[in-house]
Backbone as a ProteinNet text record, in pm:
[ID]
protein_1_A
[PRIMARY]
MTTLHITAGDREQLREDALQFVQDVESNEQSEHDEKVVIQFGSYNDLVDSLTPLRLELIQAIAENNPQSMREAARLVDRDVSDVHSDLKHLEVLGILELEEGGPGGAMQPVVPFDRIEMHIDYPLVDDIDTTPASA
[TERTIARY]
608.3	490	524.3	495.8	506.7	411.7	321.6	316.1	349.9	208	266.6	153.2	221	138.7	117	43.6	-55.9	-127.8	-58.3	-105.7	-178.5	-183.1	-289.3	-323.6	-287.4	-317.5	-213	-150.4	-41	116.3	156.3	227.4	339.9	290.3	437.4	497.4	354.5	443.2	510.1	520.6	585.9	726.4	698.9	839.4	964.9	901.3	925.4	986.7	905.6	1000.1	1091.8	1067.9	1121.6	1329	1369.5	1433.3	1511	1384.5	1475.5	1498	1498.7	1531.8	1673.7	1684.4	1807.5	1848.5	1882.7	1947.6	2009.7	1958.1	1981.8	2059.4	2033.1	2111.5	2262.4	2275.8	2356	2495.1	2374.3	2491.5	2508.8	2433.6	2478.7	2368.2	2209.9	2193	2019.6	2062.5	1948.3	1952.3	1831.2	1913.1	1799	1769.1	1744	1598.8	1572.9	1538.5	1408.9	1478	1408.6	1343.5	1323.4	1278.1	1073.8	1022.8	901.2	888.7	790.2	708.1	533.8	567.4	527.7	478.3	308.9	274.9	223.5	272.7	181.8	93.7	-8.5	-108.3	-184.2	-165.1	-126	-333.9	-428.1	-530.4	-613.5	-750.7	-855.9	-848.6	-870.6	-979.1	-834.2	-731.2	-624.6	-651.7	-632.3	-638.4	-783.4	-914.3	-974.7	-1037.1	-922.1	-909.2	-845	-770	-626.1	-646.3	-745.3	-792.6	-903.9	-912.5	-1078.8	-1165.4	-1257.5	-1319.4	-1282.3	-1270	-1242.3	-1160.5	-1033.9	-873.5	-813.2	-916.6	-918.2	-835.7	-1030.9	-1026.4	-952.8	-916.2	-806.4	-751.5	-673.4	-578.2	-561.1	-687.1	-687.3	-690.6	-826.9	-794.2	-637	-558	-456.3	-279.5	-327.8	-298.5	-329.3	-432.9	-489.6	-521.3	-445.8	-436.9	-402.6	-274	-123.2	-194	-284.7	-290.5	-172.4	-200	-42.1	4.9	-161.2	-161.2	-269.8	-262.8	-308.8	-522	-497.8	-650.7	-702	-646.1	-619.1	-703.7	-632.1	-624.3	-804.1	-813	-970.4	-1055	-1019	-1152.5	-1174.3	-1105.3	-1028	-1200.2	-1185.9	-1279.2	-1406.8	-1395.2	-1514.9	-1558.8	-1459.6	-1397.1	-1348.1	-1371.7	-1331.9	-1110.5	-1105.8	-970.1	-846.6	-955.6	-901.2	-874.5	-1030.2	-1022.7	-928	-896.9	-811.9	-673	-639.1	-529.7	-460.9	-622.1	-548.9	-526.2	-629.8	-615.5	-473.6	-385.7	-289.1	-191	-166.4	-55.5	-81.2	-217.1	-186.2	-130.6	-213.7	-140.4	28.3	118.7	176.2	317.5	234.3	293.7	285.8	185.4	199.9	259.7	339.1	398.1	395.2	244	123.4	159.2	130.9	205	356.7	346.5	468.2	371	468.8	394	481.9	503	691	643.3	728.1	773.7	809.3	712.5	714.8	616.5	474.7	320.8	306	220.1	219.2	171.6	291.5	301.1	344.7	476.3	542.4	395.6	317.9	207.3	310.1	245.3	283.3	184.3	279.2	144.3	221.2	99.1	60	72.6	198.3	210.4	226	157.1	103.1	271.5	357	470.5	442.4	311.8	306.5	93.4	151.5	63.1	-58	-18.1	-135.7	-57.3	-226.1	-200.4	-302	-205.1	-243.4	-272.1	-392.2	-393.6	-405.6	-363.2	-392.2	-426.4	-590.8	-682.3	-646.1	-505.6	-556.4	-675.2	-811.8	-942.9	-936.6	-913.5	-943.4	-1119.8	-1179.7	-1291.1	-1286.3	-1246.4	-1174.6	-1093.8	-1119.1	-939.4	-857.6	-718.5	-613.5	-700.7	-620.1	-655.1	-596.4	-480.1	-470.6	-482.1	-470.4	-531.6	-492.9	-393.8	-277.9	-437.3	-431.1	-547.6	-487.4	-607.5	-577.1	-508.4	-460.6	-406.8	-563.4	-564.7	-679.3	-615.4
-1332	-1308.5	-1148.4	-1090.3	-950	-900.7	-777.9	-712.5	-536.9	-493.2	-406.7	-286.8	-184.9	-74.7	60.4	82.5	175.1	297.8	389.9	510.3	648.5	734.8	840.1	918.7	1057.2	1199.9	1220.6	1100.9	1155.5	1235.3	1348.2	1370.5	1379.2	1431.7	1458.7	1325.9	1214.6	1060.4	1018.2	1083.3	986.5	1110.7	1203	1278.7	1237.2	1187.6	1131.3	986.4	871	832.1	862.9	895.8	864.3	1017.4	1057.2	1126.9	1016.2	890.8	807.7	700.1	686.4	634	661.6	777.8	810.7	774	851.3	792.3	665.5	556	458.5	431.3	421.9	388.9	464.7	614.7	630.6	610.2	543.4	483.7	322.1	230.3	92.7	60.8	118.6	16.9	-31.1	-19.9	-65.3	-197.1	-277.7	-454.3	-496.6	-626.8	-652	-641.1	-724.9	-746.7	-649.6	-511.9	-399.1	-303.6	-377.4	-342.1	-335.3	-275.9	-229.4	-148.6	-187.7	-113	-91.8	99.1	167.7	268.7	258.6	322.6	469.2	600.7	713.1	735.2	799.6	842.9	999.8	1158.1	1251.4	1289.7	1187.4	1218.8	1115	1090.2	961.6	941.5	1072.3	1044.4	1014.8	1029.1	1047.2	833.4	812.5	662.2	604.8	613	601.8	582.8	641.8	731.2	620.9	556	438.2	347.4	286.3	174.6	169.1	137.9	158.2	-83	-80.5	-214.4	-328.1	-259.6	-304	-403.9	-269	-268	-395.6	-349.3	-436.8	-616.5	-571.4	-737.5	-775.5	-710.9	-743.2	-769.7	-725.1	-748.7	-913.3	-925.6	-1008.4	-1116	-1191	-1285.2	-1282.1	-1197.7	-1217.6	-1290.6	-1198.9	-1300.2	-1457.9	-1479.6	-1579	-1753.5	-1688	-1774.2	-1796.5	-1651.2	-1694.9	-1704.3	-1584.2	-1592.6	-1594.1	-1675.6	-1610.9	-1524	-1441.4	-1358.4	-1290.9	-1139	-1054.2	-1092.8	-1180	-1230.4	-1292.3	-1445.3	-1512.5	-1422.9	-1279.7	-1258.7	-1185.5	-1116.9	-1083.3	-1169.1	-1291.9	-1391.1	-1475.6	-1387.6	-1448.2	-1341	-1257.2	-1132.6	-1090.9	-1136.3	-1130	-944.2	-966.5	-825.3	-793.2	-701.8	-655.9	-670.9	-748.1	-760.4	-603.4	-488.7	-334.2	-292.6	-346.4	-285.7	-333.5	-403.9	-522.9	-451.6	-432.9	-437.6	-300.2	-223.5	-59	-14.9	-152.6	-106.9	-150.7	-316.9	-328.3	-275.5	-175.2	-106.9	-14.8	97.4	208.1	41.4	-31.4	-70.7	-78.1	-145.7	-151.6	-29.2	69.2	193.7	215.1	212.4	227.1	133.4	22.7	-47.4	-158.9	-162	-255.4	-428.8	-399.6	-531.4	-527.2	-662.3	-654.2	-723.6	-671	-759.3	-798.4	-900.3	-1016.9	-1094.9	-1102.7	-1169.3	-1305.4	-1398	-1542.9	-1578	-1542.7	-1570.5	-1686.8	-1827.7	-1824.6	-1735.2	-1800.5	-1727	-1581	-1597.5	-1432.6	-1292.1	-1390.7	-1279.3	-1240.6	-1110.3	-1058.4	-1131.7	-1210.1	-1188.4	-1181.6	-1096.6	-1027.3	-1121.9	-1047.3	-1073.5	-1020.3	-1027.4	-968.9	-999.3	-942.8	-966.2	-991.8	-949.6	-955.3	-1054.1	-1073.5	-1168.9	-1094.6	-966.7	-874.9	-757.2	-673.4	-536.1	-451	-344.6	-344.6	-108	-80.5	53.9	143.2	266.7	385.5	499.4	542	608.7	763.8	847.3	1014.2	1056.6	1016.8	1138	1272.7	1352.6	1459.8	1479.5	1502.3	1583.8	1645.5	1715.5	1894.1	1953.2	2066.9	2076.9	2173	2146	2182.2	2288.7	2297.2	2413.4	2363	2509.3	2535.1	2452.6	2302.4	2287.3	2302.1	2423.8	2448.1	2564.4	2555	2588.4	2720.6	2838	2965.3	3003.9	3115.1	3151.3	3230.1	3235.6	3330.6	3476.1
841.8	766.7	775.6	623.8	565.5	589	594.8	599.2	568.6	505.2	425.2	562.6	550.8	662.1	550.2	609.1	488	639.9	572.6	684.9	561.3	635.8	611.2	667.9	635.4	684	836.3	858.4	971.9	911.2	855.6	771.7	876.9	992.8	1102.6	1121.5	1155	1170.7	1049	944.5	831.2	850.3	863.6	924.8	1023.5	1118.3	1201.8	1201.5	1088.5	1043.2	952.5	830.6	789.5	843.6	993.8	1019.4	1063.6	1138	1228.2	1120.9	1018.7	932.3	892.7	856.4	826.8	948.1	1063.4	1145.9	1181.6	1167.7	1214.6	1083.3	952	804.3	858	923.3	931.8	1077.1	1131.7	1201.8	1256.2	1143.5	1094.4	1168.9	1200.6	1283	1273.7	1088.9	1012.4	975.8	1015.1	965.8	894.1	801.1	674.9	797.4	909.7	1011.7	1046.6	1060.1	1097.5	936.1	841.3	657.2	752.8	709.4	714.4	616.4	548.7	381.6	448.8	443.1	469.5	349.7	273.3	167.4	274.5	249.6	334	222.7	302.6	190.7	238.6	193.9	239.7	334.5	289.7	297.9	359.4	381.7	396.9	212.5	131.4	62.8	-95.8	-23.6	-135.4	-161.1	-58.2	31.7	-37.4	-11.1	-47.2	-172	-301.2	-408.7	-528	-394.8	-453.2	-394.7	-340.4	-281.6	-287.1	-354.1	-430.7	-362.6	-338.4	-217.8	-436.4	-530.1	-625.6	-619.8	-658.4	-596.9	-476	-339	-241.2	-209.6	-329.6	-396.7	-455.3	-506.4	-610.9	-578.6	-474	-423	-334.1	-190.2	-202.7	-248.1	-390.9	-473.9	-540.2	-597.7	-639.3	-474.5	-375.3	-255.1	-283	-250.5	-282.1	-365	-491.4	-570.8	-665.8	-654.2	-749.8	-879.3	-954.3	-1097.9	-1135.1	-1232.7	-1377.9	-1466.6	-1445.7	-1563.1	-1522.8	-1592.5	-1520.2	-1598.1	-1694.4	-1768.2	-1687.5	-1627.2	-1486	-1342.1	-1305.5	-1247.9	-1178.2	-1366.1	-1430.7	-1318.3	-1393.7	-1388	-1284.4	-1202.8	-1064.7	-990.7	-1029.8	-935.1	-1016.1	-1079.5	-1258.7	-1311.4	-1379.9	-1425.6	-1570.9	-1573.4	-1778	-1716.6	-1819.2	-1821.7	-1845.1	-1922.4	-1924.1	-1800.1	-1765.9	-1573.9	-1490.4	-1463.7	-1384.5	-1416.6	-1551.9	-1640.4	-1536.3	-1555.1	-1521.6	-1334.3	-1300.6	-1191.6	-1109.6	-1186.9	-1185	-1193.9	-1319.8	-1279.5	-1193.5	-1149.3	-1065.9	-909.4	-862.1	-789.2	-778.9	-879.7	-913.7	-849.1	-895.7	-902	-766.7	-665.1	-566.2	-466.8	-531.7	-471.7	-411.7	-392.9	-330.4	-406	-525.4	-571.8	-727.2	-750.4	-884.8	-983.7	-1118.9	-1231.2	-1295.4	-1265.8	-1253.9	-1440.6	-1550.3	-1630.8	-1642.6	-1741.6	-1734.1	-1732.6	-1700.8	-1677.5	-1789.9	-1833.4	-2009.7	-2070.7	-2211.3	-2349.6	-2337.7	-2167.2	-2163.3	-2084.4	-2073.1	-1955.2	-1878.2	-1797.6	-1678.8	-1528.8	-1496.5	-1342.1	-1221.1	-1201.9	-1101.9	-922	-876	-710	-592.5	-519.6	-345.4	-321.1	-234.1	-129.8	-12.8	-33.3	130.6	176.4	348.9	370.3	409.3	474.8	529	537.6	510.9	558.7	628.3	679.9	784.4	787.9	852.7	777.3	927	908.1	988.8	948.4	1006.6	924.8	1031.8	989.4	1054.7	1075.4	1125.4	1021.3	1140	1086.7	1257.5	1207.3	1309.6	1320.2	1318	1392.7	1427.4	1353.7	1323.5	1174.5	1335.6	1326.2	1384.5	1476.8	1639.9	1723.4	1796.8	1804	1965.7	2078.6	2113.9	2276.4	2380.4	2431.7	2531.1	2592.9	2694.5	2705.7	2808.3	2813.4	2760.4	2952.8	2936.5	3084	3125.5	3252.1	3281.9	3357
[MASK]
++++++++++++++++++++++++++++++++++++++++++++++++++++++++++++++++++++++++++++++++++++++++++++++++++++++++++++++++++++++++++++++++++++++++

């Protein structure tokens, strides 16, 4: 099973993961089995702006039905083709799906290379404050 991991708001964790990845590559410890696809959004707002309910519905419809074209994908979700085209291009830029040549009549075929999406959202309710106890 191929899982896409999406995180939002945890910049320190992203930094730590990037450093660990570099260390693993330099020490040749990275293997194909360790491959992990992660998309990081800087904030919760960035996440919800990019992954709207309509876009998530589109991703799921493509994963379940394997449409042969953007037009067919639009029919699956009962939306205008130009709106779906725009969403597919945005999702392709994010790396959530791929647009491959080879559909009927040269159409671009949307492909979701993941079986599931896992999201981790760091949503602080209070601004960062020093949590170390004050000395008495």
